[in-house]
C-alpha positions in Angstrom: 0.2 0.2 0.4 1.9 3.4 -1.3 1.9 6.3 1.0 -1.5 8.8 1.7 -0.9 12.7 1.3 -1.8 14.3 4.3 -4.6 15.8 2.1 -5.8 13.5 1.0 -9.3 11.7 1.7 -8.3 9.2 4.5 -8.3 4.9 3.5 -9.8 4.3 6.0 -13.0 5.1 4.9 -14.5 7.9 7.2 -15.2 10.7 4.0 -12.6 13.1 6.5 -9.2 13.8 4.8 -6.2 11.7 6.4 -4.7 14.9 8.6 -8.0 14.9 10.2 -8.8 11.7 10.6 -6.0 8.9 11.1 -2.2 10.9 10.7 -3.3 12.0 14.5 -3.8 9.1 15.9 -1.1 7.6 14.3 1.6 10.3 15.1 -0.5 9.6 19.1 1.1 5.5 18.6 -2.2 3.6 17.7 -1.5 3.0 14.8 -3.3 0.9 12.0 -1.5 -1.7 10.3 -3.4 -1.3 7.3 -7.3 -0.9 6.0 -8.3 -4.4 6.1 -7.1 -5.6 9.6 -8.3 -1.8 11.3 -11.9 -2.7 9.1 -11.2 -6.6 11.2 -10.7 -5.3 13.9 -14.0 -2.4 13.5 -16.5 -5.6 12.1 -15.6 -7.9 15.0 -15.6 -5.2 18.0 -18.2 -2.9 16.8 -20.4 -7.0 15.8 -19.3 -7.8 19.9 -21.8 -4.2 20.5 -24.4 -4.8 19.1 -25.0 -8.4 19.9 -24.2 -7.3 23.9 -27.0 -4.0 23.0 -29.4 -6.8 21.2 -29.5 -8.7 24.9 -30.8 -6.0 26.6 -33.1 -5.7 24.4 -32.2 -2.1 22.9 -33.1 -0.6 19.9 -29.4 0.6 18.2 -28.3 1.0 14.0 -24.4 1.2 13.2 -22.9 2.8 10.4 -19.5 0.6 9.7 -18.3 1.3 6.1 -20.4 -0.3 3.9 -22.5 -2.6 7.3 -25.0 -1.8 8.9 -25.0 -3.2 11.9 -28.5 -3.1 13.7 -30.3 -4.5 16.9 -33.8 -4.8 18.3 -35.9 -4.5 21.1 -36.5 -8.1 20.4 -33.8 -9.1 21.3 -32.6 -9.7 17.7 -29.1 -8.2 16.1 -28.2 -8.3 12.0 -25.0 -7.5 9.8 -26.0 -6.3 7.3 -24.5 -5.4 3.8 -25.8 -2.7 1.2 -24.2 -3.1 -2.0 -26.1 -6.8 -2.4 -28.4 -6.6 0.8 -27.1 -9.4 2.2 -27.9 -10.4 6.2 -27.3 -12.4 9.2 -28.5 -12.8 12.6 -25.9 -12.5 14.9 -28.6 -12.6 18.2 -31.7 -14.0 18.7 -34.9 -13.9 20.7 -31.6 -11.9 23.2 -29.4 -14.7 22.9 -26.0 -14.6 20.7 -25.5 -16.0 18.1 -22.3 -17.9 16.6 -20.5 -15.2 14.4 -20.2 -16.8 10.5 -16.5 -14.7 10.2 -14.2 -15.9 8.2 -11.0 -13.8 8.2 -8.1 -14.4 6.3 -5.1 -12.3 6.1 -6.2 -9.9 2.7 -9.9 -10.7 3.0 -13.5 -11.2 5.7 -15.5 -13.7 4.6 -18.5 -13.7 6.1 -21.4 -16.2 5.5 -24.3 -15.0 4.6 -27.9 -16.2 5.4 -30.4 -14.0 4.2 -30.9 -11.3 2.0 -32.9 -8.2 3.4 -35.4 -5.5 1.2 -36.9 -2.9 2.8 -39.7 -1.8 0.0 -43.5 -1.8 1.1 -42.1 0.1 4.4 -41.1 -3.6 5.7 -38.0 -5.4 6.6 -38.6 -9.1 4.6 -35.9 -11.4 4.4 -34.8 -13.8 2.6 -33.0 -17.5 3.3 -30.9 -18.4 0.6 -31.0 -21.5 2.6 -35.0 -22.4 1.6 -36.0 -18.5 -0.4 -38.2 -18.4 2.5 -40.3 -14.9 3.0 -40.3 -13.8 6.4 -42.0 -9.9 7.4 -39.8 -8.8 10.7 -42.9 -7.2 12.3 -41.7 -3.9 14.4 -37.4 -3.6 12.9 -36.9 0.0 12.5 -37.1 -0.4 8.2 -37.5 3.2 7.9 -34.5 3.9 10.5 -32.7 1.2 8.0 -33.5 2.7 4.3 -31.9 6.2 6.3 -28.4 4.8 6.7 -28.4 2.9 3.9 -29.1 6.4 1.9 -26.0 7.7 3.9 -23.9 4.9 3.5 -24.8 5.3 -0.5 -23.9 9.2 -0.1 -20.2 9.0 1.1 -19.2 6.0 -1.0 -19.0 6.8 -4.5 -20.1 3.4 -6.6 -16.7 2.8 -7.9 -15.8 1.7 -5.0 -19.2 0.0 -3.3 -18.5 -2.2 -6.8 -15.4 -3.1 -5.9 -16.7 -4.2 -2.3 -17.2 -8.1 -3.3 -14.3 -10.8 -3.9 -15.0 -13.2 -6.7 -13.7 -15.8 -5.0 -12.4 -17.7 -7.7 -9.8 -15.2 -8.9 
């Protein structure tokens, strides 16, 4: 990875200039090894945090890069990915589930279990395993939709298209 200029956009995805974002952290000795490693650490940390909120049966929505972490008052927690509308459940009815993430040195592989759709102001999940559809009552579909719009504004479409890596490559 090449050296980033002080006035360039920070590689962490915050949308801020490097000199206002990660440069002060690096100068203070809080060094990131690379953006991928920082995302792995952040993603797993944020997943643990959103699961803890779900166990308390509180609602929270957190944006992290192209991901949305969702905790509901029903005690469910989900990791949502906005480019392909993939989803995986992290907690159910206040109980933590196994986190289906495989970390490699250069990628993060997530075993997505569902896709989601927010049309008709409803949060609808479709299981990959049997294509069954479930409408999740009382899920904050409007707030999740607003988070998706904010993320799409934050990242150029060219960058969003490069999120997924072809496993055959």
